[in-house]
PALUM-539282 format. One record per residue: residue number from 1; x, y, z of N, C-alpha, C in turn; residue in one letter. Coordinates in nm, 4 decimals. Layout:
REM PALUM-539282
<n=NUM; n.x=X; n.y=Y; n.z=Z; ca.x=X; ca.y=Y; ca.z=Z; c.x=X; c.y=Y; c.z=Z; res=A>;
...
This chain:
REM PALUM-539282
<n=1; n.x=16.5784; n.y=2.2514; n.z=-12.4127; ca.x=16.5100; ca.y=2.1269; ca.z=-12.4400; c.x=16.3834; c.y=2.1200; c.z=-12.3571; res=M>;
<n=2; n.x=16.2801; n.y=2.0687; n.z=-12.4167; ca.x=16.1530; ca.y=2.0567; ca.z=-12.3471; c.x=16.1549; c.y=1.9379; c.z=-12.2529; res=A>;
<n=3; n.x=16.0713; n.y=1.9427; n.z=-12.1539; ca.x=16.0565; ca.y=1.8337; ca.z=-12.0586; c.x=15.9910; c.y=1.7147; c.z=-12.1259; res=S>;
<n=4; n.x=15.9947; n.y=1.5981; n.z=-12.0605; ca.x=15.9369; ca.y=1.4780; ca.z=-12.1194; c.x=15.7847; c.y=1.4828; c.z=-12.1240; res=S>;
<n=5; n.x=15.7236; n.y=1.5701; n.z=-12.0502; ca.x=15.5784; ca.y=1.5819; ca.z=-12.0530; c.x=15.5363; c.y=1.6511; c.z=-12.1813; res=S>;
<n=6; n.x=15.4340; n.y=1.5957; n.z=-12.2471; ca.x=15.3964; ca.y=1.6469; ca.z=-12.3784; c.x=15.3271; c.y=1.7826; c.z=-12.3729; res=S>;
<n=7; n.x=15.2942; n.y=1.8333; n.z=-12.2529; ca.x=15.2281; ca.y=1.9625; ca.z=-12.2464; c.x=15.3272; c.y=2.0783; c.z=-12.2348; res=N>;
<n=8; n.x=15.4558; n.y=2.0510; n.z=-12.2457; ca.x=15.5572; ca.y=2.1562; ca.z=-12.2421; c.x=15.5965; c.y=2.1936; c.z=-12.3844; res=H>;
<n=9; n.x=15.6156; n.y=2.3225; n.z=-12.4055; ca.x=15.6481; ca.y=2.3720; ca.z=-12.5389; c.x=15.7783; c.y=2.4496; c.z=-12.5359; res=T>;
<n=10; n.x=15.8629; n.y=2.4220; n.z=-12.6341; ca.x=15.9866; ca.y=2.4966; ca.z=-12.6546; c.x=15.9662; c.y=2.5848; c.z=-12.7770; res=T>;
<n=11; n.x=16.0038; n.y=2.7117; n.z=-12.7658; ca.x=15.9847; ca.y=2.8074; ca.z=-12.8744; c.x=16.1199; c.y=2.8580; c.z=-12.9230; res=L>;
<n=12; n.x=16.1378; n.y=2.8538; n.z=-13.0540; ca.x=16.2514; ca.y=2.9211; ca.z=-13.1167; c.x=16.1909; c.y=3.0420; c.z=-13.1865; res=I>;
<n=13; n.x=16.2079; n.y=3.1576; n.z=-13.1235; ca.x=16.1379; ca.y=3.2794; ca.z=-13.1636; c.x=16.1904; c.y=3.3367; c.z=-13.2944; res=A>;
<n=14; n.x=16.1104; n.y=3.4244; n.z=-13.3528; ca.x=16.1506; ca.y=3.4959; ca.z=-13.4746; c.x=16.2833; c.y=3.5671; c.z=-13.4493; res=R>;
<n=15; n.x=16.3609; n.y=3.5779; n.z=-13.5518; ca.x=16.4925; ca.y=3.6419; ca.z=-13.5488; c.x=16.5914; c.y=3.5673; c.z=-13.4603; res=Q>;
<n=16; n.x=16.5584; n.y=3.4424; n.z=-13.4240; ca.x=16.6525; ca.y=3.3563; ca.z=-13.3526; c.x=16.7032; c.y=3.2514; c.z=-13.4506; res=T>;
<n=17; n.x=16.8349; n.y=3.2336; n.z=-13.4540; ca.x=16.8949; ca.y=3.1318; ca.z=-13.5402; c.x=16.9690; c.y=3.0321; c.z=-13.4539; res=E>;
<n=18; n.x=16.9417; n.y=2.9044; n.z=-13.4791; ca.x=17.0068; ca.y=2.7958; ca.z=-13.4062; c.x=17.0868; c.y=2.7145; c.z=-13.5068; res=V>;
<n=19; n.x=17.2155; n.y=2.6921; n.z=-13.4753; ca.x=17.3005; ca.y=2.6074; ca.z=-13.5592; c.x=17.3352; c.y=2.4828; c.z=-13.4796; res=S>;
<n=20; n.x=17.2958; n.y=2.3675; n.z=-13.5330; ca.x=17.3214; ca.y=2.2412; ca.z=-13.4656; c.x=17.1958; c.y=2.1568; c.z=-13.4606; res=G>;
<n=21; n.x=17.2122; n.y=2.0291; n.z=-13.4302; ca.x=17.0997; ca.y=1.9370; ca.z=-13.4258; c.x=17.0181; c.y=1.9569; c.z=-13.2990; res=D>;
<n=22; n.x=16.8857; n.y=1.9411; n.z=-13.3108; ca.x=16.7945; ca.y=1.9524; ca.z=-13.1968; c.x=16.7245; c.y=1.8190; c.z=-13.1753; res=L>;
<n=23; n.x=16.7244; n.y=1.7707; n.z=-13.0531; ca.x=16.6468; ca.y=1.6529; ca.z=-13.0156; c.x=16.5571; c.y=1.6974; c.z=-12.9014; res=H>;
<n=24; n.x=16.4264; n.y=1.6736; n.z=-12.9131; ca.x=16.3344; ca.y=1.7283; ca.z=-12.8142; c.x=16.2260; c.y=1.6291; c.z=-12.7773; res=F>;
<n=25; n.x=16.1551; n.y=1.6622; n.z=-12.6701; ca.x=16.0337; ca.y=1.5929; ca.z=-12.6274; c.x=15.9271; c.y=1.6993; c.z=-12.6092; res=R>;
<n=26; n.x=15.8008; n.y=1.6610; n.z=-12.6152; ca.x=15.6939; ca.y=1.7584; ca.z=-12.5995; c.x=15.6661; c.y=1.8279; c.z=-12.7307; res=G>;
<n=27; n.x=15.6520; n.y=1.9588; n.z=-12.7257; ca.x=15.6210; ca.y=2.0394; ca.z=-12.8433; c.x=15.7365; c.y=2.1336; c.z=-12.8737; res=N>;
<n=28; n.x=15.7646; n.y=2.1497; n.z=-13.0015; ca.x=15.8654; ca.y=2.2457; ca.z=-13.0456; c.x=15.8019; c.y=2.3329; c.z=-13.1526; res=L>;
<n=29; n.x=15.8039; n.y=2.4654; n.z=-13.1304; ca.x=15.7509; ca.y=2.5617; ca.z=-13.2270; c.x=15.8685; c.y=2.6427; c.z=-13.2799; res=V>;
<n=30; n.x=15.8830; n.y=2.6427; n.z=-13.4120; ca.x=15.9934; ca.y=2.7156; ca.z=-13.4751; c.x=15.9361; c.y=2.8341; c.z=-13.5515; res=I>;
<n=31; n.x=15.9695; n.y=2.9536; n.z=-13.5018; ca.x=15.9344; ca.y=3.0775; ca.z=-13.5714; c.x=16.0573; c.y=3.1359; c.z=-13.6386; res=E>;
<n=32; n.x=16.1749; n.y=3.0978; n.z=-13.5915; ca.x=16.3016; ca.y=3.1469; ca.z=-13.6446; c.x=16.3621; c.y=3.0488; c.z=-13.7423; res=G>;
<n=33; n.x=16.4960; n.y=3.0320; n.z=-13.7351; ca.x=16.5671; ca.y=2.9463; ca.z=-13.8299; c.x=16.6501; c.y=2.8434; c.z=-13.7539; res=K>;
<n=34; n.x=16.6449; n.y=2.7191; n.z=-13.8002; ca.x=16.7273; ca.y=2.6113; ca.z=-13.7450; c.x=16.8105; c.y=2.5547; c.z=-13.8589; res=V>;
<n=35; n.x=16.9420; n.y=2.5562; n.z=-13.8415; ca.x=17.0342; ca.y=2.4940; ca.z=-13.9371; c.x=17.0889; c.y=2.3689; c.z=-13.8712; res=R>;
<n=36; n.x=17.0238; n.y=2.2576; n.z=-13.8978; ca.x=17.0610; ca.y=2.1298; ca.z=-13.8379; c.x=16.9409; c.y=2.0374; c.z=-13.8390; res=G>;
<n=37; n.x=16.9628; n.y=1.9140; n.z=-13.7989; ca.x=16.8557; ca.y=1.8151; ca.z=-13.7972; c.x=16.7688; c.y=1.8330; c.z=-13.6732; res=N>;
<n=38; n.x=16.6387; n.y=1.8070; n.z=-13.6890; ca.x=16.5432; ca.y=1.8175; ca.z=-13.5791; c.x=16.4809; c.y=1.6798; c.z=-13.5608; res=V>;
<n=39; n.x=16.4897; n.y=1.6251; n.z=-13.4383; ca.x=16.4363; ca.y=1.4909; ca.z=-13.4170; c.x=16.3756; c.y=1.4754; c.z=-13.2791; res=S>;
<n=40; n.x=16.2849; n.y=1.3781; n.z=-13.2719; ca.x=16.2241; ca.y=1.3355; ca.z=-13.1460; c.x=16.2099; c.y=1.1845; c.z=-13.1560; res=A>;
<n=41; n.x=16.2070; n.y=1.1156; n.z=-13.0433; ca.x=16.1957; ca.y=0.9708; ca.z=-13.0447; c.x=16.0652; c.y=0.9300; c.z=-13.1110; res=H>;
<n=42; n.x=16.0704; n.y=0.8306; n.z=-13.1995; ca.x=15.9516; ca.y=0.7917; ca.z=-13.2760; c.x=15.8412; c.y=0.7312; c.z=-13.1895; res=S>;
<n=43; n.x=15.8737; n.y=0.6833; n.z=-13.0691; ca.x=15.7723; ca.y=0.6276; ca.z=-12.9797; c.x=15.7053; c.y=0.7349; c.z=-12.8956; res=D>;
<n=44; n.x=15.7535; n.y=0.8570; n.z=-12.9025; ca.x=15.6968; ca.y=0.9648; ca.z=-12.8214; c.x=15.5767; c.y=1.0270; c.z=-12.8918; res=S>;
<n=45; n.x=15.5135; n.y=1.1216; n.z=-12.8257; ca.x=15.4001; ca.y=1.1935; ca.z=-12.8840; c.x=15.4451; c.y=1.3362; c.z=-12.9193; res=D>;
<n=46; n.x=15.5718; n.y=1.3505; n.z=-12.9537; ca.x=15.6299; ca.y=1.4819; ca.z=-12.9810; c.x=15.5663; c.y=1.5457; c.z=-13.1045; res=A>;
<n=47; n.x=15.5611; n.y=1.6791; n.z=-13.1009; ca.x=15.4994; ca.y=1.7556; ca.z=-13.2091; c.x=15.5894; c.y=1.8722; c.z=-13.2459; res=R>;
<n=48; n.x=15.6154; n.y=1.8866; n.z=-13.3766; ca.x=15.6937; ca.y=1.9980; ca.z=-13.4294; c.x=15.6019; c.y=2.0847; c.z=-13.5134; res=L>;
<n=49; n.x=15.6078; n.y=2.2161; n.z=-13.4889; ca.x=15.5320; ca.y=2.3109; ca.z=-13.5698; c.x=15.6282; c.y=2.4150; c.z=-13.6235; res=Q>;
<n=50; n.x=15.6303; n.y=2.4284; n.z=-13.7556; ca.x=15.7102; ca.y=2.5324; ca.z=-13.8207; c.x=15.6103; c.y=2.6341; c.z=-13.8753; res=I>;
<n=51; n.x=15.6093; n.y=2.7529; n.z=-13.8159; ca.x=15.5103; ca.y=2.8540; ca.z=-13.8518; c.x=15.5548; c.y=2.9321; c.z=-13.9754; res=V>;
<n=52; n.x=15.4638; n.y=3.0118; n.z=-14.0306; ca.x=15.4931; ca.y=3.0976; ca.z=-14.1443; c.x=15.6113; c.y=3.1877; c.z=-14.1078; res=D>;
<n=53; n.x=15.7167; n.y=3.1828; n.z=-14.1872; ca.x=15.8375; ca.y=3.2599; ca.z=-14.1593; c.x=15.9456; c.y=3.1756; c.z=-14.0932; res=G>;
<n=54; n.x=15.9089; n.y=3.0613; n.z=-14.0378; ca.x=16.0056; ca.y=2.9713; ca.z=-13.9767; c.x=16.0752; c.y=2.8873; c.z=-14.0821; res=G>;
<n=55; n.x=16.1970; n.y=2.8406; n.z=-14.0504; ca.x=16.2738; ca.y=2.7641; ca.z=-14.1479; c.x=16.3602; c.y=2.6595; c.z=-14.0803; res=M>;
<n=56; n.x=16.3672; n.y=2.5419; n.z=-14.1420; ca.x=16.4592; ca.y=2.4362; ca.z=-14.0989; c.x=16.5413; c.y=2.3956; c.z=-14.2198; res=V>;
<n=57; n.x=16.6737; n.y=2.4001; n.z=-14.2036; ca.x=16.7657; ca.y=2.3504; ca.z=-14.3058; c.x=16.8302; c.y=2.2259; c.z=-14.2494; res=E>;
<n=58; n.x=16.7684; n.y=2.1115; n.z=-14.2758; ca.x=16.8165; ca.y=1.9842; ca.z=-14.2240; c.x=16.7046; c.y=1.8828; c.z=-14.2257; res=G>;
<n=59; n.x=16.7364; n.y=1.7640; n.z=-14.1819; ca.x=16.6395; ca.y=1.6549; ca.z=-14.1809; c.x=16.5479; c.y=1.6633; c.z=-14.0589; res=E>;
<n=60; n.x=16.4217; n.y=1.6295; n.z=-14.0771; ca.x=16.3239; ca.y=1.6291; ca.z=-13.9679; c.x=16.2763; c.y=1.4864; c.z=-13.9470; res=I>;
<n=61; n.x=16.2838; n.y=1.4372; n.z=-13.8224; ca.x=16.2327; ca.y=1.3046; ca.z=-13.7849; c.x=16.1525; c.y=1.3198; c.z=-13.6567; res=R>;
<n=62; n.x=16.0210; n.y=1.3435; n.z=-13.6719; ca.x=15.9322; ca.y=1.3713; ca.z=-13.5590; c.x=15.7990; c.y=1.3010; c.z=-13.5856; res=V>;
<n=63; n.x=15.7344; n.y=1.2439; n.z=-13.4817; ca.x=15.6071; ca.y=1.1747; ca.z=-13.5042; c.x=15.4967; c.y=1.2633; c.z=-13.5621; res=P>;
<n=64; n.x=15.4752; n.y=1.3818; n.z=-13.5067; ca.x=15.3702; ca.y=1.4731; ca.z=-13.5537; c.x=15.4370; c.y=1.6009; c.z=-13.6036; res=H>;
<n=65; n.x=15.4128; n.y=1.6361; n.z=-13.7299; ca.x=15.4770; ca.y=1.7540; ca.z=-13.7891; c.x=15.3711; c.y=1.8401; c.z=-13.8568; res=V>;
<n=66; n.x=15.3752; n.y=1.9713; n.z=-13.8262; ca.x=15.2906; ca.y=2.0700; ca.z=-13.8936; c.x=15.3839; c.y=2.1732; c.z=-13.9550; res=V>;
<n=67; n.x=15.3756; n.y=2.1882; n.z=-14.0872; ca.x=15.4649; ca.y=2.2814; ca.z=-14.1567; c.x=15.3817; c.y=2.3897; c.z=-14.2239; res=I>;
<n=68; n.x=15.4138; n.y=2.5151; n.z=-14.1912; ca.x=15.3567; ca.y=2.6303; ca.z=-14.2600; c.x=15.4683; c.y=2.7273; c.z=-14.2967; res=N>;
<n=69; n.x=15.5915; n.y=2.6808; n.z=-14.2862; ca.x=15.7100; ca.y=2.7598; ca.z=-14.3192; c.x=15.7915; c.y=2.6856; c.z=-14.4236; res=G>;
<n=70; n.x=15.9238; n.y=2.7012; n.z=-14.4184; ca.x=16.0137; ca.y=2.6416; ca.z=-14.5175; c.x=16.0989; c.y=2.5316; c.z=-14.4564; res=N>;
<n=71; n.x=16.1160; n.y=2.4251; n.z=-14.5333; ca.x=16.2043; ca.y=2.3147; ca.z=-14.4940; c.x=16.2920; c.y=2.2814; c.z=-14.6126; res=V>;
<n=72; n.x=16.4235; n.y=2.2783; n.z=-14.5897; ca.x=16.5188; ca.y=2.2331; ca.z=-14.6906; c.x=16.5833; c.y=2.1070; c.z=-14.6359; res=K>;
<n=73; n.x=16.5245; n.y=1.9938; n.z=-14.6713; ca.x=16.5712; ca.y=1.8644; ca.z=-14.6227; c.x=16.4554; c.y=1.7667; c.z=-14.6201; res=G>;
<n=74; n.x=16.4862; n.y=1.6416; n.z=-14.5965; ca.x=16.3832; ca.y=1.5380; ca.z=-14.5934; c.x=16.3036; c.y=1.5441; c.z=-14.4635; res=D>;
<n=75; n.x=16.1762; n.y=1.5072; n.z=-14.4725; ca.x=16.0857; ca.y=1.5068; ca.z=-14.3578; c.x=16.0354; c.y=1.3639; c.z=-14.3370; res=V>;
<n=76; n.x=16.0500; n.y=1.3136; n.z=-14.2142; ca.x=15.9994; ca.y=1.1814; ca.z=-14.1757; c.x=15.9000; c.y=1.2013; c.z=-14.0620; res=Y>;
<n=77; n.x=15.7707; n.y=1.1903; n.z=-14.0920; ca.x=15.6660; ca.y=1.2027; ca.z=-13.9910; c.x=15.6108; c.y=1.0629; c.z=-13.9669; res=A>;
<n=78; n.x=15.6453; n.y=1.0021; n.z=-13.8542; ca.x=15.6086; ca.y=0.8631; ca.z=-13.8294; c.x=15.4618; c.y=0.8447; c.z=-13.7964; res=T>;
<n=79; n.x=15.3920; n.y=0.9518; n.z=-13.7620; ca.x=15.2490; ca.y=0.9400; ca.z=-13.7324; c.x=15.1640; c.y=1.0305; c.z=-13.8206; res=R>;
<n=80; n.x=15.1854; n.y=1.1611; n.z=-13.8159; ca.x=15.0958; ca.y=1.2536; ca.z=-13.8853; c.x=15.1754; c.y=1.3716; c.z=-13.9390; res=H>;
<n=81; n.x=15.1449; n.y=1.4117; n.z=-14.0613; ca.x=15.2084; ca.y=1.5270; ca.z=-14.1235; c.x=15.1008; c.y=1.6182; c.z=-14.1786; res=L>;
<n=82; n.x=15.1104; n.y=1.7457; n.z=-14.1454; ca.x=15.0184; ca.y=1.8455; ca.z=-14.2000; c.x=15.0998; c.y=1.9508; c.z=-14.2736; res=E>;
<n=83; n.x=15.0680; n.y=1.9696; n.z=-14.4010; ca.x=15.1315; ca.y=2.0731; ca.z=-14.4813; c.x=15.0286; c.y=2.1831; c.z=-14.5018; res=L>;
<n=84; n.x=15.0493; n.y=2.2960; n.z=-14.4357; ca.x=14.9556; ca.y=2.4082; ca.z=-14.4422; c.x=14.9769; c.y=2.4889; c.z=-14.5694; res=S>;
<n=85; n.x=14.8962; n.y=2.5907; n.z=-14.5898; ca.x=14.8921; ca.y=2.6629; ca.z=-14.7176; c.x=15.0223; c.y=2.7318; c.z=-14.7567; res=S>;
<n=86; n.x=15.1048; n.y=2.7692; n.z=-14.6604; ca.x=15.2307; ca.y=2.8380; ca.z=-14.6934; c.x=15.3525; c.y=2.7468; c.z=-14.6784; res=K>;
<n=87; n.x=15.3293; n.y=2.6164; n.z=-14.6666; ca.x=15.4395; ca.y=2.5200; ca.z=-14.6530; c.x=15.5190; c.y=2.5119; c.z=-14.7824; res=A>;
<n=88; n.x=15.6518; n.y=2.5096; n.z=-14.7684; ca.x=15.7421; ca.y=2.4934; ca.z=-14.8822; c.x=15.8502; c.y=2.3950; c.z=-14.8392; res=M>;
<n=89; n.x=15.8452; n.y=2.2737; n.z=-14.8946; ca.x=15.9410; ca.y=2.1695; ca.z=-14.8585; c.x=16.0256; c.y=2.1380; c.z=-14.9803; res=V>;
<n=90; n.x=16.1575; n.y=2.1490; n.z=-14.9649; ca.x=16.2521; ca.y=2.1103; ca.z=-15.0688; c.x=16.3229; c.y=1.9851; c.z=-15.0198; res=E>;
<n=91; n.x=16.2619; n.y=1.8711; n.z=-15.0492; ca.x=16.3141; ca.y=1.7421; ca.z=-15.0056; c.x=16.2030; c.y=1.6394; c.z=-15.0099; res=G>;
<n=92; n.x=16.2371; n.y=1.5159; n.z=-14.9822; ca.x=16.1395; ca.y=1.4084; ca.z=-14.9834; c.x=16.0590; c.y=1.4093; c.z=-14.8543; res=N>;
<n=93; n.x=15.9314; n.y=1.3762; n.z=-14.8661; ca.x=15.8403; ca.y=1.3766; ca.z=-14.7528; c.x=15.7916; c.y=1.2336; c.z=-14.7298; res=V>;
<n=94; n.x=15.8244; n.y=1.1780; n.z=-14.6133; ca.x=15.7847; ca.y=1.0428; ca.z=-14.5756; c.x=15.6807; c.y=1.0548; c.z=-14.4648; res=H>;
<n=95; n.x=15.5696; n.y=0.9850; n.z=-14.4786; ca.x=15.4602; ca.y=1.0038; ca.z=-14.3831; c.x=15.3794; c.y=0.8763; c.z=-14.3666; res=Y>;
<n=96; n.x=15.3075; n.y=0.8688; n.z=-14.2555; ca.x=15.2107; ca.y=0.7620; ca.z=-14.2349; c.x=15.0710; c.y=0.8135; c.z=-14.2681; res=K>;
<n=97; n.x=15.0392; n.y=0.9345; n.z=-14.2228; ca.x=14.9113; ca.y=1.0005; ca.z=-14.2513; c.x=14.9432; c.y=1.1446; c.z=-14.2872; res=L>;
<n=98; n.x=14.8841; n.y=1.1937; n.z=-14.3957; ca.x=14.9168; ca.y=1.3289; ca.z=-14.4419; c.x=14.7900; c.y=1.4097; c.z=-14.4662; res=I>;
<n=99; n.x=14.7983; n.y=1.5399; n.z=-14.4333; ca.x=14.6969; ca.y=1.6388; ca.z=-14.4699; c.x=14.7719; c.y=1.7481; c.z=-14.5454; res=E>;
<n=100; n.x=14.7213; n.y=1.7828; n.z=-14.6623; ca.x=14.7892; ca.y=1.8840; ca.z=-14.7438; c.x=14.6864; c.y=1.9861; c.z=-14.7897; res=M>;
<n=101; n.x=14.7078; n.y=2.1114; n.z=-14.7542; ca.x=14.6154; ca.y=2.2194; ca.z=-14.7866; c.x=14.6575; c.y=2.2827; c.z=-14.9189; res=V>;
<n=102; n.x=14.5583; n.y=2.3333; n.z=-14.9924; ca.x=14.5848; ca.y=2.4018; ca.z=-15.1185; c.x=14.6864; c.y=2.5136; c.z=-15.0963; res=K>;
<n=103; n.x=14.7891; n.y=2.5159; n.z=-15.1800; ca.x=14.8940; ca.y=2.6166; ca.z=-15.1690; c.x=15.0247; c.y=2.5590; c.z=-15.1165; res=G>;
<n=104; n.x=15.0181; n.y=2.4463; n.z=-15.0464; ca.x=15.1405; ca.y=2.3819; ca.z=-14.9958; c.x=15.2227; c.y=2.3308; c.z=-15.1141; res=A>;
<n=105; n.x=15.3562; n.y=2.3403; n.z=-15.1014; ca.x=15.4446; ca.y=2.2975; ca.z=-15.2095; c.x=15.5476; c.y=2.1985; c.z=-15.1580; res=Q>;
<n=106; n.x=15.5689; n.y=2.0917; n.z=-15.2369; ca.x=15.6726; ca.y=1.9932; ca.z=-15.2064; c.x=15.7545; c.y=1.9730; c.z=-15.3326; res=V>;
<n=107; n.x=15.8825; n.y=2.0055; n.z=-15.3257; ca.x=15.9755; ca.y=1.9791; ca.z=-15.4353; c.x=16.0567; c.y=1.8565; c.z=-15.3978; res=N>;
<n=108; n.x=15.9961; n.y=1.7406; n.z=-15.4197; ca.x=16.0552; ca.y=1.6128; ca.z=-15.3835; c.x=15.9473; c.y=1.5075; c.z=-15.3909; res=G>;
<n=109; n.x=15.9790; n.y=1.3897; n.z=-15.3448; ca.x=15.8848; ca.y=1.2782; ca.z=-15.3512; c.x=15.7973; c.y=1.2729; c.z=-15.2268; res=A>;
<n=110; n.x=15.6718; n.y=1.2310; n.z=-15.2464; ca.x=15.5824; ca.y=1.1999; ca.z=-15.1353; c.x=15.5843; c.y=1.0481; c.z=-15.1206; res=L>;
<n=111; n.x=15.6287; n.y=1.0003; n.z=-15.0056; ca.x=15.6433; ca.y=0.8563; ca.z=-14.9838; c.x=15.5565; c.y=0.8156; c.z=-14.8665; res=V>;
<n=112; n.x=15.4550; n.y=0.7320; n.z=-14.8932; ca.x=15.3652; ca.y=0.6893; ca.z=-14.7864; c.x=15.4090; c.y=0.5562; c.z=-14.7276; res=S>;
<n=113; n.x=15.3490; n.y=0.5228; n.z=-14.6138; ca.x=15.3700; ca.y=0.3951; ca.z=-14.5462; c.x=15.5148; c.y=0.3693; c.z=-14.5089; res=N>;
<n=114; n.x=15.5802; n.y=0.4685; n.z=-14.4567; ca.x=15.7172; ca.y=0.4511; ca.z=-14.4108; c.x=15.7140; c.y=0.4187; c.z=-14.2624; res=V>;
<n=115; n.x=15.7865; n.y=0.3184; n.z=-14.2242; ca.x=15.7991; ca.y=0.2806; ca.z=-14.0842; c.x=15.9423; c.y=0.3091; c.z=-14.0427; res=D>;
<n=116; n.x=15.9641; n.y=0.3394; n.z=-13.9171; ca.x=16.0987; ca.y=0.3658; ca.z=-13.8682; c.x=16.1364; c.y=0.2528; c.z=-13.7750; res=V>;
<n=117; n.x=16.2471; n.y=0.1849; n.z=-13.8054; ca.x=16.2876; ca.y=0.0733; ca.z=-13.7208; c.x=16.3640; c.y=0.1222; c.z=-13.5988; res=D>;
<n=118; n.x=16.4086; n.y=0.0300; n.z=-13.5154; ca.x=16.4720; ca.y=0.0672; ca.z=-13.3890; c.x=16.6026; c.y=0.1424; c.z=-13.4084; res=T>;
<n=119; n.x=16.6668; n.y=0.1256; n.z=-13.5230; ca.x=16.7920; ca.y=0.1973; ca.z=-13.5490; c.x=16.7664; c.y=0.3404; c.z=-13.5939; res=A>;
<n=120; n.x=16.6381; n.y=0.3744; n.z=-13.6122; ca.x=16.6050; ca.y=0.5103; ca.z=-13.6535; c.x=16.6138; c.y=0.5320; c.z=-13.8021; res=G>;
<n=121; n.x=16.6392; n.y=0.4250; n.z=-13.8778; ca.x=16.6477; ca.y=0.4366; ca.z=-14.0220; c.x=16.5127; c.y=0.4032; c.z=-14.0832; res=E>;
<n=122; n.x=16.4698; n.y=0.4786; n.z=-14.1840; ca.x=16.3413; ca.y=0.4491; ca.z=-14.2452; c.x=16.3487; c.y=0.3207; c.z=-14.3258; res=P>;
<n=123; n.x=16.2393; n.y=0.2469; n.z=-14.3253; ca.x=16.2297; ca.y=0.1313; ca.z=-14.4123; c.x=16.0860; c.y=0.1236; c.z=-14.4601; res=R>;
<n=124; n.x=16.0687; n.y=0.0726; n.z=-14.5790; ca.x=15.9353; ca.y=0.0616; ca.z=-14.6353; c.x=15.8641; c.y=-0.0570; c.z=-14.5723; res=M>;
<n=125; n.x=15.7350; n.y=-0.0411; n.z=-14.5485; ca.x=15.6534; ca.y=-0.1522; ca.z=-14.5013; c.x=15.6394; c.y=-0.2493; c.z=-14.6176; res=I>;
<n=126; n.x=15.6627; n.y=-0.3766; n.z=-14.5903; ca.x=15.6565; ca.y=-0.4750; ca.z=-14.6972; c.x=15.5134; c.y=-0.5206; c.z=-14.7197; res=E>;
<n=127; n.x=15.4782; n.y=-0.5395; n.z=-14.8460; ca.x=15.3462; ca.y=-0.5872; ca.z=-14.8829; c.x=15.3600; c.y=-0.7264; c.z=-14.9409; res=Y>;
<n=128; n.x=15.2648; n.y=-0.8133; n.z=-14.9099; ca.x=15.2677; ca.y=-0.9477; ca.z=-14.9670; c.x=15.2183; c.y=-0.9412; c.z=-15.1110; res=S>;
<n=129; n.x=15.2590; n.y=-1.0395; n.z=-15.1895; ca.x=15.2145; ca.y=-1.0459; ca.z=-15.3282; c.x=15.0646; c.y=-1.0692; c.z=-15.3334; res=D>;
<n=130; n.x=15.0002; n.y=-1.0088; n.z=-15.4319; ca.x=14.8563; ca.y=-1.0269; ca.z=-15.4474; c.x=14.8282; c.y=-1.1666; c.z=-15.5004; res=E>;
<n=131; n.x=14.7222; n.y=-1.2250; n.z=-15.4537; ca.x=14.6783; ca.y=-1.3542; ca.z=-15.5026; c.x=14.5553; c.y=-1.3308; c.z=-15.5886; res=T>;
<n=132; n.x=14.5610; n.y=-1.3754; n.z=-15.7127; ca.x=14.4493; ca.y=-1.3587; ca.z=-15.8048; c.x=14.3782; c.y=-1.4923; c.z=-15.8183; res=V>;
<n=133; n.x=14.2478; n.y=-1.4920; n.z=-15.7938; ca.x=14.1679; ca.y=-1.6144; ca.z=-15.8042; c.x=14.0725; c.y=-1.5961; c.z=-15.9209; res=I>;
<n=134; n.x=14.0826; n.y=-1.6862; n.z=-16.0171; ca.x=13.9929; ca.y=-1.6817; ca.z=-16.1312; c.x=13.8628; c.y=-1.7519; c.z=-16.0967; res=D>;
<n=135; n.x=13.7528; n.y=-1.6817; n.z=-16.1106; ca.x=13.6221; ca.y=-1.7421; ca.z=-16.0862; c.x=13.5681; c.y=-1.8009; c.z=-16.2145; res=A>;
<n=136; n.x=13.5345; n.y=-1.9299; n.z=-16.2116; ca.x=13.4817; ca.y=-1.9949; ca.z=-16.3336; c.x=13.3412; c.y=-2.0376; c.z=-16.3130; res=E>;
């Protein structure tokens, strides 16, 4: 596990397989395979990077996410999500801000404006009804 300081990085190297849920602080770089959920506290500045060849089979709940590998599961990026050219996501993608490069693939729904409440469950931001004023 990474330290609480955001300048520390945890690496899951190529040919390394992890089975089980991961909760981290700081930066997490996945070059290998993770079978389990990956999460960081939504109030933190945590960053997850899945490089080309890296894979996560499980749900991701991290404020900043960069994907250039494979994900089989839903992704919840509470702040920023970047889908690079070799990204392949099989699941729904929930984001506040998204960057998607040509070549990235998502087999699921893209859902914007998702907020995460204190229980860690996603909820949609509510919008007020539009008011239409007729000008005469």
